[in-house]
Structure formats: C-alpha cells, structure tokens
C-alpha positions as CSV (number, residue, x, y, z in Angstrom):
1,M,-12.5,14.6,10.4
2,L,-15.4,15.3,7.9
3,L,-18.0,14.9,10.8
4,S,-17.6,13.1,14.1
5,A,-19.1,9.5,14.6
6,S,-21.1,11.1,17.6
7,A,-22.3,13.9,15.5
8,W,-23.5,11.7,12.8
9,T,-25.5,9.5,15.4
10,V,-27.2,12.7,16.9
11,E,-28.0,14.1,13.4
12,A,-29.1,10.8,12.0
13,R,-31.9,10.7,14.7
14,E,-33.5,13.7,13.1
15,S,-32.8,12.9,9.6
16,N,-33.6,10.1,7.1
17,E,-30.1,10.6,5.5
18,P,-27.6,8.0,6.3
19,F,-24.7,10.5,7.1
20,P,-26.5,13.9,7.4
21,G,-24.3,16.8,6.6
22,L,-21.6,14.7,5.3
23,A,-22.0,15.5,1.4
24,E,-21.7,19.1,2.2
25,K,-18.7,18.7,4.4
26,A,-17.1,16.6,1.8
27,V,-17.4,19.1,-1.0
28,A,-15.6,21.6,1.3
29,L,-12.4,19.5,1.2
30,E,-10.7,20.8,-2.0
31,R,-8.6,17.9,-2.5
32,L,-11.2,15.2,-1.9
33,H,-12.3,13.7,-5.2
34,G,-14.4,10.9,-4.1
35,L,-15.9,9.2,-0.8
36,V,-17.1,5.6,-0.4
37,I,-18.3,4.4,3.1
38,A,-19.1,0.6,3.3
39,V,-20.4,-1.6,6.0
40,D,-19.7,-5.2,5.8
41,G,-18.6,-4.6,2.2
42,E,-21.8,-2.9,0.9
43,P,-21.4,0.8,0.1
44,V,-23.9,2.9,2.3
45,F,-22.5,6.4,1.0
46,A,-20.6,6.7,-2.4
47,R,-20.2,10.0,-3.9
48,A,-17.9,11.4,-6.6
49,I,-17.1,14.8,-5.2
50,R,-15.3,16.1,-8.1
51,G,-13.2,14.3,-10.9
52,P,-13.7,10.9,-12.4
53,D,-16.6,8.3,-11.5
54,L,-15.9,5.9,-8.5
55,D,-15.4,3.0,-10.7
56,E,-12.9,4.6,-12.9
57,P,-9.1,3.7,-12.2
58,V,-7.0,6.7,-11.1
59,N,-3.5,7.1,-9.8
60,I,-3.5,6.0,-6.3
61,K,0.1,7.3,-5.8
62,S,1.7,5.7,-2.6
63,L,-1.4,3.5,-1.7
64,S,0.2,1.4,-4.3
65,K,2.5,0.2,-1.4
66,T,-0.4,-1.4,0.3
67,V,-1.3,-3.2,-2.9
68,L,2.0,-4.6,-3.5
69,S,2.4,-5.6,0.0
70,A,-0.7,-8.0,-0.7
71,V,1.1,-9.4,-3.8
72,V,4.2,-10.1,-1.9
73,G,2.2,-12.0,0.8
74,M,0.7,-13.9,-1.9
75,A,4.2,-14.7,-3.3
76,I,5.4,-15.9,0.1
77,D,2.3,-18.0,0.4
78,R,2.9,-19.6,-3.0
79,G,6.7,-20.2,-2.2
80,V,8.1,-17.6,-4.7
81,F,9.7,-16.0,-1.7
82,E,11.0,-18.1,1.3
83,S,9.5,-15.8,3.9
84,A,9.6,-12.1,5.0
85,D,13.2,-12.8,6.6
86,Q,14.6,-13.7,3.2
87,P,17.5,-11.3,2.2
88,I,16.8,-9.3,-0.8
89,T,20.5,-10.2,-2.0
90,D,19.2,-13.9,-2.4
91,I,17.1,-12.6,-5.2
92,L,18.7,-9.4,-6.9
93,D,22.0,-8.8,-8.1
94,V,24.0,-6.3,-5.9
95,P,26.3,-3.7,-7.5
96,A,29.9,-4.1,-6.5
97,T,29.9,-0.6,-5.2
98,A,27.0,-1.2,-2.7
99,D,27.6,-1.4,1.1
100,S,28.1,-4.8,2.3
101,R,25.3,-4.3,4.7
102,V,22.9,-4.8,1.9
103,S,23.2,-8.5,2.5
104,E,21.4,-7.9,5.8
105,V,18.2,-6.2,4.3
106,T,15.2,-8.6,4.1
107,I,11.9,-8.5,2.3
108,G,10.4,-7.7,5.6
109,H,12.7,-4.7,6.0
110,L,11.7,-3.4,2.7
111,L,8.0,-3.9,3.5
112,S,8.0,-1.8,6.7
113,M,10.7,0.6,5.1
114,Q,13.3,-0.2,7.7
115,A,16.0,-1.1,5.3
116,G,18.4,1.4,6.7
117,L,19.2,2.8,3.2
118,Q,19.1,6.6,2.6
119,R,15.6,7.4,1.3
120,T,14.4,7.9,-2.3
121,S,11.3,9.7,-1.3
122,G,11.0,13.4,-0.6
123,R,13.9,15.6,-1.7
124,Y,15.7,12.6,-3.0
125,Y,12.9,11.4,-5.2
126,G,13.7,13.3,-8.4
127,Q,17.3,12.2,-8.6
128,W,16.4,8.5,-8.2
129,V,13.5,8.4,-10.9
130,N,15.8,10.2,-13.2
131,S,18.6,7.7,-12.9
132,D,19.4,5.1,-15.5
133,N,18.8,2.1,-13.3
134,W,16.5,2.5,-10.3
135,V,17.1,-0.8,-8.7
136,E,21.0,-0.2,-8.8
137,Y,20.3,3.3,-7.5
138,V,18.5,2.1,-4.4
139,L,21.1,-0.7,-3.6
140,N,24.0,1.9,-3.8
141,R,22.4,4.2,-1.3
142,P,24.4,4.8,1.8
143,F,23.2,3.4,5.0
144,V,21.8,6.0,7.5
145,D,20.6,3.6,9.9
146,E,21.1,-0.1,10.6
147,P,18.6,-2.7,8.7
148,G,15.8,-3.2,11.0
149,G,16.2,0.2,12.6
150,D,14.2,3.4,12.2
151,M,11.3,3.4,9.6
152,L,12.5,5.7,6.8
153,Y,9.7,6.4,4.3
154,S,11.3,5.2,1.0
155,T,9.4,4.4,-2.3
156,G,12.6,2.5,-3.5
157,S,12.2,-0.1,-0.9
158,Y,9.0,-1.1,-2.7
159,H,10.6,-0.9,-6.1
160,L,13.0,-3.5,-5.1
161,L,10.1,-5.8,-4.2
162,S,8.7,-5.3,-7.6
163,A,12.1,-6.1,-9.2
164,A,12.2,-9.1,-7.0
165,L,8.8,-10.3,-8.1
166,T,9.7,-10.0,-11.5
167,D,13.0,-11.8,-11.1
168,R,11.6,-14.8,-9.3
169,T,8.4,-15.2,-11.6
170,G,9.8,-14.3,-14.8
171,Q,6.5,-12.2,-15.2
172,S,6.0,-8.6,-14.7
173,T,4.4,-7.0,-11.6
174,L,1.4,-6.0,-13.6
175,A,0.8,-9.5,-14.9
176,I,1.3,-10.9,-11.4
177,A,-1.2,-8.3,-9.8
178,R,-3.8,-9.0,-12.5
179,D,-3.5,-12.8,-12.2
180,W,-3.3,-13.0,-8.2
181,L,-5.4,-10.0,-7.2
182,G,-7.2,-8.4,-10.1
183,D,-8.9,-11.5,-11.7
184,P,-10.2,-13.0,-8.4
185,L,-11.5,-9.8,-7.1
186,D,-12.8,-8.7,-10.5
187,I,-11.3,-5.6,-10.5
188,E,-9.4,-3.6,-13.3
189,I,-5.7,-3.0,-12.9
190,P,-4.4,-1.0,-16.0
191,A,-0.8,-0.8,-16.7
192,W,1.4,2.0,-15.0
193,L,4.7,3.4,-15.1
194,T,8.0,1.2,-15.6
195,D,11.4,2.0,-14.9
196,P,14.1,2.1,-17.7
197,Q,14.6,-1.6,-17.5
198,G,10.7,-2.3,-17.8
199,I,10.2,-3.1,-14.1
200,Y,6.8,-1.8,-12.9
201,F,7.1,1.0,-10.4
202,G,6.8,-0.6,-7.1
203,G,5.1,1.7,-4.6
204,N,3.7,4.5,-6.8
205,D,1.5,5.3,-9.7
206,M,-0.6,2.3,-9.9
207,R,-4.1,3.0,-11.1
208,L,-7.2,1.6,-9.1
209,S,-10.7,2.9,-8.7
210,P,-12.2,3.8,-5.4
211,M,-14.5,0.6,-5.8
212,A,-11.6,-1.5,-6.5
213,L,-9.9,-0.3,-3.4
214,L,-12.9,-1.2,-1.5
215,K,-12.6,-4.8,-2.6
216,I,-9.0,-4.9,-1.5
217,G,-9.9,-3.5,1.8
218,E,-12.5,-6.0,2.3
219,L,-10.0,-8.7,1.3
220,Y,-8.0,-7.6,4.5
221,R,-11.1,-7.1,6.8
222,N,-12.2,-10.7,5.9
223,E,-8.7,-12.3,6.8
224,G,-7.8,-12.7,3.2
225,V,-10.9,-14.5,2.1
226,H,-12.9,-13.4,-1.0
227,A,-16.1,-15.4,-2.2
228,G,-15.1,-18.4,0.1
229,K,-11.6,-18.6,-1.4
230,Q,-8.5,-17.8,0.8
231,L,-6.5,-15.5,-1.3
232,I,-4.0,-14.3,1.2
233,S,-3.1,-16.4,4.3
234,P,-4.6,-15.1,7.6
235,E,-1.0,-15.1,9.0
236,W,0.1,-12.5,6.3
237,I,-3.1,-10.4,7.1
238,E,-2.2,-10.5,10.8
239,S,1.4,-9.5,10.0
240,S,0.0,-6.5,8.0
241,W,-2.0,-5.1,11.0
242,T,1.0,-5.3,13.4
243,Q,3.1,-2.1,14.0
244,R,6.6,-2.3,12.7
245,G,7.8,1.0,12.7
246,L,7.3,4.7,13.8
247,S,7.8,7.6,11.2
248,R,10.4,10.0,12.6
249,Y,8.6,12.8,10.6
250,T,5.0,12.4,11.7
251,D,5.0,10.0,14.7
252,D,2.5,7.7,12.7
253,R,2.9,3.9,13.3
254,Y,3.4,1.7,10.3
255,G,2.9,-1.8,9.6
256,S,4.1,-4.0,7.0
257,A,1.6,-3.1,4.2
258,G,2.6,0.6,3.8
259,L,-0.3,1.4,6.2
260,S,-0.3,4.5,8.4
261,P,-1.2,4.9,11.1
262,I,-1.9,1.5,12.6
263,W,-4.0,0.9,15.7
264,P,-4.9,-2.6,17.0
265,G,-8.1,-4.0,17.8
266,T,-11.2,-2.5,16.3
267,E,-9.7,0.9,15.6
268,P,-9.1,1.8,11.9
269,I,-6.1,1.7,9.9
270,T,-5.4,4.4,7.2
271,A,-3.1,4.4,4.2
272,V,-2.1,7.8,3.2
273,D,-0.1,8.8,0.2
274,S,2.3,11.6,-0.6
275,V,-0.5,13.9,-2.0
276,G,-3.1,13.4,0.7
277,R,-5.1,10.7,-0.7
278,C,-6.2,8.1,2.0
279,Y,-7.9,4.9,2.5
280,T,-9.4,3.9,5.9
281,L,-10.3,0.4,7.0
282,C,-11.9,-0.5,10.3
283,R,-10.7,-4.1,11.1
284,N,-13.6,-5.7,12.6
285,S,-16.5,-3.2,12.1
286,G,-16.5,-2.6,8.3
C-alpha cells in the first residue's frame, strides 16, 4: 500500500491536499510510472510519476486479458459466440495431433484460464511465441489438469480467444476492439503485436493509456453502461466479478476477466500483469 486509507483520512484533516503524502510515497516506488485515482469516474489525483503522460498509450502487458474479456463479452451479447459454454473446437480447427479432450475446453475455461492445457506463460512463454503457429501450439499442449480444473495462468488461452474472434467475425481483434470498445468510449487503441498468421496477440502487449483504462474500469463499475448506452450486458459484468479459480502460485482469486484478486461486495478488484503493472477498481465506491 502507498498509504493506508485510515492514514489518508487522518492526514487529510490536517492538510488541504486530497491525499497528503501520496505523491512522495508514489515516487519512492521505482516501478510505478503513473497513478490515477478517480471517484465516480472523475480523477481526484492524477500524476505521471516517470515516463509518458497519462493520456499516452503504453504497453499494458497482461492487463490486455481484462480488455479482451470485455470484447468477448460483447461478442456473446451480439451472438458472435453462443455463450461462455461454447466449446472452442466449434470455432477453431484443431490439429490432428491434439489431445481429444480439447473438445471439452470452452470459451469460459479460456477466460478463467482453466483449460487444463499446459501453460504458455512463465518458463514456457519463449518457446511458444517463437513457434511458427501460436494457435496450433496452444491446442497441441498436453493436459496437466482436466478442463474446468485448477486455474493455470496461461496467455495462450487468451490468444485462442483472439483467434476465435477473428474467425467468427472476419475482422481483426484490433478492428473489433476499436469498433466495439474504443470508438464508444472515445479511447485510442493503437495496433499491437500479431502472431505469424496475423492474429492480434490475445492477452498481452495491447497499448492503452492510464486514462483509457480508467474509462474501461468505469464501464465495469457502471454495470456496462457508458453515456447512457449499454455496451456490455450486466450479466457479463456480474460474471466477470465472480471468482472462478485460485492461483496455485499466489493463492490470488481470479474471475473470468483476467482479474486478480477478486473480492465480492464493495471491495476492490485488481488486475495485475507479469511485470507488476496493476489496475484497481472498487465496484461500488469508485
């Protein structure tokens, strides 16, 4: 914690600053590049600690999973996918060498990273992204758990979702994200890395600014509504807040939007990526 809420309250009584002492403590965190605090969607503290301005898109690493989950929810709302229970093999071609249990892996399993397939993150990441076909590589992974079993953090699961979006819509994941999310929220979504087949990387390397992330967070806090328009169904938002799995490495609780940890009620949810960037959203209090 930069400074506990109770300490802020005490110090705020003795100062006219909204968060006394916060700026100094933020600067002391060497890996912190920017900090935005908003209440009811309005920034009350915004500071570029080091690096680019807060409205400049930067690599958000694994926070990309949270953004892609929103797009997948929109795809279900629009009938592109049947539901989170739809098997991924209904959409993607499966290599003949893949384990037959791949047919049991659903969109929901990929979202909560409970596919059961051996991970493509951590020590497995380099070999995967250096392969000739990222989708086939993921589908050919051996099963180390049953589909729906333990949560196994794997960026490859989200890449399958990106491939599925492209297959079903005939558009790139970039074009879909811009059309469904970027344009309505008036946020910039620059192009990011693609695999050898031209499929945009699902679950990593998207580029968004901190202020754009704030708008996406507000979309979830407001039950999928932005400027009076329902962009994501409230059912999908509720599903995203619901715990699906537990990390066997950190004991963090994960939902279906790449969010960790998850706490119900008015407590915050935090999306954390592989290099320590994080985004925290309080569901009911801003």
